[in-house]
C-alpha positions in Angstrom: 0.0 0.0 0.0 1.5 3.3 -1.1 2.2 5.8 1.7 0.3 9.0 1.8 -0.4 11.8 4.3 -3.1 11.7 6.9 -4.9 15.0 6.4 -8.6 15.1 5.7 -8.1 17.5 2.9 -4.8 16.5 1.6 -2.9 19.5 0.3 0.9 19.4 -0.1 1.2 23.2 0.0 -0.4 26.2 -1.5 1.1 25.1 -4.8 -0.7 21.8 -4.8 -4.0 23.6 -3.8 -3.6 25.8 -6.9 -2.2 23.2 -9.3 -5.3 21.6 -10.7 -3.9 18.9 -12.9 -3.3 19.5 -16.6 -3.1 17.4 -19.7 0.3 15.8 -19.8 2.7 17.6 -22.1 6.0 18.0 -20.2 7.8 16.3 -17.3 6.6 19.2 -15.1 2.9 18.8 -16.0 3.2 15.0 -15.7 4.9 15.5 -12.3 2.2 18.0 -11.2 -0.5 15.4 -12.1 1.3 12.8 -10.1 1.6 15.2 -7.1 -2.2 15.8 -7.2 -2.7 12.0 -7.2 -0.3 11.7 -4.3 1.9 9.4 -6.3 5.1 10.9 -5.0 7.6 8.5 -6.5 6.2 9.0 -10.0 6.2 12.7 -9.4 9.8 12.6 -8.3 10.8 10.7 -11.5 9.1 13.2 -13.7 10.4 16.2 -11.8 14.0 15.0 -11.8 13.8 14.4 -15.6 12.4 17.9 -16.1 14.9 19.5 -13.8 17.7 18.0 -15.9 16.2 19.7 -18.9 16.1 23.0 -17.0 12.3 23.0 -16.8 11.2 25.6 -14.2 8.0 23.7 -13.1 9.9 20.6 -12.5 12.5 22.5 -10.4 9.7 24.1 -8.4 8.1 20.7 -8.0 11.3 19.2 -6.6 11.3 22.1 -4.1 7.7 21.1 -3.0 8.7 17.4 -2.6 11.8 18.3 -0.5 9.9 20.8 1.6 7.2 18.3 2.5 9.3 15.1 2.5 7.2 13.4 0.0 9.0 10.6 -1.9 12.3 12.0 -0.5 13.8 12.8 2.9 12.6 16.2 4.0 15.3 18.8 3.3 14.4 22.5 3.6 17.8 23.6 2.4 17.5 21.6 -0.8 14.0 22.7 -1.2 15.1 26.3 -1.2 17.9 25.5 -3.7 15.3 24.1 -6.1 13.0 27.1 -5.6 15.8 29.5 -6.4 16.8 27.5 -9.4 13.2 27.5 -10.7 12.9 31.2 -10.3 16.2 31.9 -12.0 15.3 29.7 -15.0 11.7 30.9 -15.2 12.8 34.5 -15.6 14.6 33.5 -18.8 11.5 32.0 -20.4 8.7 34.4 -19.4 6.6 33.9 -22.6 6.0 30.2 -22.0 2.6 29.5 -20.3 4.0 26.7 -18.2 6.7 29.0 -17.0 4.2 31.8 -16.3 2.2 29.4 -14.2 5.3 28.4 -12.3 6.1 32.0 -11.6 2.6 32.4 -10.3 3.2 29.5 -7.9 6.5 31.0 -6.8 5.1 34.4 -6.0 1.9 32.9 -4.4 3.8 30.8 -2.0 6.9 33.0 -1.5 9.3 30.3 -2.7 12.7 32.1 -3.1 11.0 35.5 -3.2 8.8 37.6 -1.0 5.2 36.4 -1.2 3.3 38.7 -3.6 -0.3 37.7 -4.4 -0.7 40.6 -6.9 2.3 39.4 -8.9 1.1 35.8 -8.6 -2.3 36.7 -10.0 -0.7 38.6 -12.9 1.4 35.6 -13.9 -1.5 33.2 -13.6 -3.6 35.6 -15.8 -0.9 35.6 -18.5 -0.7 31.8 -18.5 -4.5 31.5 -18.5 -4.8 33.7 -21.5 -2.7 31.1 -23.3 -5.1 28.3 -22.3 -3.3 27.0 -19.2 -6.1 25.4 -17.1 -4.1 25.2 -13.9 -3.4 28.9 -14.1 -7.1 29.6 -14.6 -8.0 27.4 -11.6 -5.4 29.3 -9.6 -7.1 32.6 -10.5 -10.4 31.1 -9.4 -9.0 30.1 -6.0 -7.6 33.6 -5.5 -10.8 35.3 -6.5 -12.8 33.1 -4.2 -10.5 33.9 -1.2 -9.7 37.5 -2.0 -5.9 37.0 -2.4 -4.3 39.9 -4.2 -7.6 40.8 -5.7 -11.1 41.7 -4.2 -13.1 38.6 -3.3 -15.7 37.9 -6.1 -17.6 34.6 -5.8 -19.3 35.1 -9.2 -16.0 35.7 -11.0 -14.5 32.7 -9.2 -17.3 30.5 -10.3 -16.9 31.6 -13.9 -13.1 31.0 -13.7 -13.7 27.5 -12.3 -16.0 26.7 -15.2 -13.4 28.0 -17.7 -10.6 26.1 -16.0 -12.6 22.9 -16.0 -13.2 23.2 -19.7 -9.5 23.8 -20.2 -8.9 20.4 -18.5 -7.9 21.4 -14.9 -8.5 18.4 -12.7 -9.0 20.4 -9.5 -11.4 22.8 -11.3 -13.4 19.8 -12.6 -13.6 18.5 -9.0 -14.7 22.0 -7.8 -17.4 22.1 -10.4 -18.7 18.7 -9.2 -18.8 20.0 -5.6 -20.7 23.2 -6.6 -23.3 21.3 -8.6 -23.7 18.6 -5.9 -24.2 21.1 -3.1 -25.7 24.0 -4.9 -22.8 26.3 -4.1 -23.1 29.2 -6.6 -24.8 26.8 -9.2 -28.2 25.1 -9.3 -28.0 21.7 -7.8 -27.6 19.1 -10.5 -26.6 15.6 -9.4 -25.9 14.4 -13.0 -23.7 17.3 -13.8 -21.8 16.7 -10.6 -21.2 13.1 -11.6 -20.1 14.3 -15.1 -17.5 16.7 -13.8 -16.4 14.5 -10.9 -15.9 11.6 -13.3 -13.5 13.7 -15.4 -11.4 14.5 -12.3 -11.5 11.0 -10.9 -10.4 9.5 -14.2 -7.1 11.3 -13.8 -6.4 9.7 -10.5 -7.4 12.5 -8.1 -8.3 10.7 -4.8 -10.5 13.4 -3.5 -12.6 13.3 -6.7 -12.6 9.5 -6.6 -14.0 9.5 -3.0 -16.5 12.2 -3.8 -17.7 10.4 -7.0 -18.2 7.3 -4.9 -20.4 9.4 -2.6 -22.4 10.8 -5.6 -23.1 7.2 -6.8 -24.9 6.5 -3.5 -27.7 8.5 -5.0 -29.4 11.9 -4.8 -31.7 14.4 -6.6 -33.8 11.6 -8.1 -30.7 9.6 -9.2 -30.9 6.0 -8.0 -28.0 4.6 -5.9 -25.4 2.5 -7.7 -23.5 1.0 -4.9 -21.2 -1.1 -7.0 -20.0 2.0 -8.8 -19.7 3.8 -5.4 -17.6 0.9 -4.0 -15.4 0.9 -7.2 -14.4 4.6 -6.9 -14.0 4.6 -3.1 -11.8 1.6 -3.3 -9.6 3.3 -5.9 -9.1 6.3 -3.7 -8.5 4.1 -0.6 -5.9 2.1 -2.6 -4.0 5.3 -3.2 -3.6 5.7 0.5 -6.2 8.4 0.9 -7.2 8.1 4.6 -10.8 9.4 4.3 -11.5 6.9 1.6 -9.9 4.1 3.6 -12.2 4.9 6.5 -15.2 5.1 4.1 -14.3 1.7 2.5 -14.2 0.2 6.0 -17.8 1.3 6.5 -18.8 -0.2 3.1 -17.4 -3.6 4.1 -19.1 -3.2 7.5 -22.6 -2.6 6.2 -22.3 -4.4 2.8 -22.8 -1.6 0.3 -21.5 -2.5 -3.1 -19.7 -5.5 -1.6 -20.5 -8.3 0.7 -20.1 -7.7 4.5 -16.6 -8.6 5.6 -15.4 -8.0 9.1 -11.8 -8.6 8.4 -11.6 -6.3 5.4 -13.5 -3.6 7.4 -10.8 -3.9 10.1 -8.1 -3.7 7.4 -9.3 -0.4 6.1 -10.1 1.1 9.5 -6.6 0.2 10.7 -5.0 1.8 7.7 -7.1 5.0 8.2 -6.2 5.0 11.9 -2.5 4.6 11.1 -2.7 7.8 9.1 -4.4 9.6 12.0 -7.8 9.9 10.5 -9.9 11.0 13.5 -13.0 8.8 13.0 -11.1 5.6 12.6 -10.1 5.0 16.3 -13.6 5.4 17.7 -14.9 3.2 14.8 -12.5 0.5 15.7 -13.5 0.7 19.4 -17.1 0.4 18.5 -16.4 -2.4 16.1 -14.4 -4.3 18.8 -17.3 -4.0 21.2 -19.9 -5.2 18.6 -17.9 -8.3 17.6 -16.7 -9.3 21.0 -13.1 -10.0 22.3 -12.6 -13.3 20.4 -13.9 -12.3 17.0 -12.4 -8.8 17.1 -9.0 -10.2 18.0 -9.2 -12.6 15.1 -10.3 -9.8 12.8 -7.5 -7.5 13.8 -4.9 -10.2 13.5 -6.1 -11.3 10.1 -6.3 -7.7 8.9 -2.7 -7.0 10.0 -1.6 -10.2 8.3 -3.2 -9.5 4.9 -1.6 -6.0 4.9 1.7 -7.8 4.4 0.4 -10.0 1.5 -0.6 -9.3 -2.1 -4.0 -7.6 -2.5 -5.6 -10.7 -4.2 -4.6 -13.1 -1.4 -7.7 -14.9 -0.2 -8.6 -14.7 3.5 -7.7 -17.6 5.7 -10.5 -19.9 7.2 -10.1 -18.3 10.7 -10.6 -14.8 9.4 -14.1 -13.5 10.4 -16.3 -12.1 7.7 -19.8 -12.0 9.2 -21.0 -9.3 11.6 -23.5 -10.3 14.2 -25.5 -7.1 14.4 -26.4 -4.3 12.0 -24.1 -1.9 13.9 -24.3 0.7 11.2 -27.4 2.3 9.6 -27.9 4.2 6.5 -30.6 6.8 6.9 -31.6 10.2 5.5 -30.0 12.5 3.1 -27.7 15.5 3.3 -27.6 18.0 0.5 -29.7 15.4 -1.3 -27.1 12.8 -1.1 -27.4 9.5 0.7 -25.1 9.3 3.7 -23.6 6.3 5.4 -23.9 6.8 9.2 -21.6 5.4 11.7 -21.0 5.3 15.4 -22.6 3.9 18.6 -24.6 5.4 21.5 -27.3 4.5 24.1 -30.6 6.1 24.7 -31.4 7.3 28.3 -34.1 4.6 28.5 -31.6 1.9 27.6 -32.9 1.1 24.2 -30.2 0.5 21.6 -29.4 3.3 19.3 -26.7 4.5 16.9 -24.8 7.8 17.2 -24.2 9.0 13.8 -21.6 11.4 12.3 -22.6 12.8 8.9 -19.4 13.5 7.0 -19.8 16.1 4.3 -18.2 19.3 2.9 -20.1 21.5 5.3 -20.2 21.4 9.1 -20.8 17.8 10.4 -23.9 17.0 12.4 -24.3 14.5 15.2 -27.6 12.6 15.2 -28.8 9.8 17.5 -30.9 7.2 15.7 -32.9 4.2 16.7 -31.9 1.1 14.9 -35.1 1.4 12.9 -33.9 4.8 11.6 -36.1 7.2 13.6 -34.2 10.2 14.9 -33.9 10.8 18.6 -32.2 14.1 18.7 -29.8 16.2 16.6 -27.1 18.7 17.5 -24.5 20.6 15.5 -20.8 20.1 15.9 -18.8 23.3 15.5 
């Protein structure tokens, strides 16, 4: 299993937030796509090849890798060296859109220069005018946040749309989120799936996980749990902790795949190892539901299969069945079906389920009876 970071919203740096993924054309753009997919070794390979060819974006990308310790040993001194080399080389090729985009990243993040949002925006704008989707996406982010330019939600929305049409992976994902949640655009589940599919097809784990969620249904679109499982598993297999946790719930409740206690343990344990906050309480709840003997066997089997090839069959002593429906699926949020997890007790002693709704907006905590009727609801801030 390929290593990855443990953050909920996995962002390497401001550069990775802005770099939306672009059609492969150079080692730098190939490396940028690999960074977005959190494939750091592939990113390193492309960036090193590009740096040998004096490509500014590749030099800058190496700086990002060394600054964050992704695929290489963290080395801030070496990161600064690559940032300085990228700046020096970029200033000799200012008419190239890829170089203009790199200069935007350099000034946005203050890599080798003083941070200057105004100059960053100007460089992104120059690259965008030459059809650079990542640069257009960067302009949208800055418009949305009011960085170096007055905040303008409508202008940001238009720029996201333009960037998505130019092929920016992150902009395509952003369009999916806006359509799914009705943020600045009318809710449209089918359009959300269309845009998210484009981003997910490029290996962007956040888009893969979100697409899996979209396939659980909403806005009159019937659930397709097998497709949901397919995309969530892809994101989880890239080492994306939120997807690993979600995949554990799918194995626990049998959505898009048969119930399998051992595989649920496997994915919960992987998410816990990356520090995903919901994984530890989920494991504790799961242990309690299965009992000491079955939970111990499940954990041991899960740890063993993590050392074996992915297609290795489970041993006969590995538990698969789950004695109780310890998870429920109930309700909608933003017109999307939500898998609900947790455990709680009512004051009258009847069994119930404490549920955390995970979504882009503020999570809610709801207590449900096992038949799905709500007991109470409170907002987590």
